[in-house]
VEXDREN-2710 file (C-alpha; in Angstrom, 1 decimal):
% VEXDREN-2710
k/r/px/py/pz
1/UNK/-24.8/21.9/-23.4
2/UNK/-24.9/18.1/-22.9
3/UNK/-25.1/16.3/-19.6
4/UNK/-21.4/15.5/-19.6
5/UNK/-20.5/19.1/-20.3
6/UNK/-22.7/20.2/-17.4
7/UNK/-21.1/17.7/-15.1
8/UNK/-17.6/18.7/-16.1
9/UNK/-18.3/22.4/-15.7
10/UNK/-19.5/21.8/-12.1
11/UNK/-16.5/19.8/-11.1
12/UNK/-14.0/22.1/-12.8
13/UNK/-12.0/19.2/-14.4
14/UNK/-12.9/16.1/-16.1
15/UNK/-11.6/12.9/-14.5
16/UNK/-10.8/9.8/-16.4
17/UNK/-12.4/6.7/-14.8
18/UNK/-9.3/4.7/-15.9
19/UNK/-6.8/6.9/-13.9
20/UNK/-4.6/5.0/-11.4
21/UNK/-2.8/6.9/-8.8
22/UNK/1.0/6.6/-8.5
23/UNK/1.7/3.8/-6.0
24/UNK/3.5/6.2/-3.6
25/UNK/0.4/8.4/-3.4
26/UNK/-2.0/5.7/-2.3
27/UNK/-3.4/4.9/1.2
28/UNK/-2.2/1.3/0.8
29/UNK/1.4/2.4/0.4
30/UNK/1.1/4.7/3.5
31/UNK/-0.2/1.8/5.5
32/UNK/2.5/-0.5/4.1
33/UNK/5.2/2.0/5.2
34/UNK/3.7/2.3/8.6
35/UNK/3.5/-1.4/9.0
36/UNK/7.1/-1.9/8.0
37/UNK/8.3/0.8/10.4
38/UNK/6.2/-0.7/13.2
39/UNK/7.7/-4.1/12.4
40/UNK/11.3/-2.8/12.5
41/UNK/10.7/-0.9/15.7
42/UNK/9.1/-3.8/17.4
43/UNK/11.9/-6.2/16.5
44/UNK/14.6/-3.7/17.5
45/UNK/13.0/-2.9/20.9
46/UNK/12.6/-6.5/22.1
47/UNK/11.3/-7.5/25.4
48/UNK/13.4/-8.4/28.4
49/UNK/10.7/-10.3/30.1
50/UNK/10.0/-12.7/27.3
51/UNK/11.1/-16.3/27.6
52/UNK/14.1/-15.8/30.0
53/UNK/15.5/-12.9/28.1
54/UNK/15.4/-14.5/24.7
55/UNK/13.8/-12.1/22.1
56/UNK/10.9/-14.0/20.5
57/UNK/10.5/-11.5/17.7
58/UNK/13.9/-11.3/16.2
59/UNK/15.3/-9.9/13.0
60/UNK/14.6/-13.1/11.0
61/UNK/10.9/-12.9/12.0
62/UNK/10.8/-9.2/11.2
63/UNK/12.2/-9.8/7.7
64/UNK/9.8/-12.6/7.1
65/UNK/6.9/-10.3/8.1
66/UNK/8.2/-7.5/5.9
67/UNK/8.5/-9.9/3.0
68/UNK/4.8/-10.9/3.4
69/UNK/3.8/-7.2/3.7
70/UNK/5.7/-6.5/0.4
71/UNK/4.0/-9.4/-1.4
72/UNK/0.7/-8.1/-0.2
73/UNK/1.4/-4.6/-1.5
74/UNK/2.5/-6.0/-4.9
75/UNK/-0.7/-8.1/-5.1
76/UNK/-2.9/-5.1/-4.2
77/UNK/-1.2/-2.9/-6.8
78/UNK/-1.5/-5.7/-9.4
79/UNK/-5.2/-6.0/-8.7
80/UNK/-5.6/-2.2/-8.9
81/UNK/-3.9/-2.2/-12.3
82/UNK/-5.8/-5.2/-13.5
83/UNK/-9.1/-3.3/-12.8
84/UNK/-8.0/-0.6/-15.2
85/UNK/-9.7/-1.0/-18.5
86/UNK/-7.0/0.7/-20.5
87/UNK/-3.9/-1.1/-18.9
88/UNK/-2.9/-2.8/-22.2
89/UNK/-2.7/0.4/-24.2
90/UNK/0.2/2.8/-24.2
END
């Protein structure tokens, strides 16, 4: 029995170091969804005391922030895939 066989028998299954999780099963996606929901809720609730009744965090600002969050998620996923050694095959 080789060292790799012994390690695989202890863990039960062999894991490929090049595996990348599906994007919807990552922590970064969960944080993204939470941040988008928090942004939507914050812009919808508003604040009556802010600047004489004018909502300072309106829908336009919320959409701009959501766009930046989306770009950040896309960059993070791109970096995760770029770190995969086998991304050009198959």
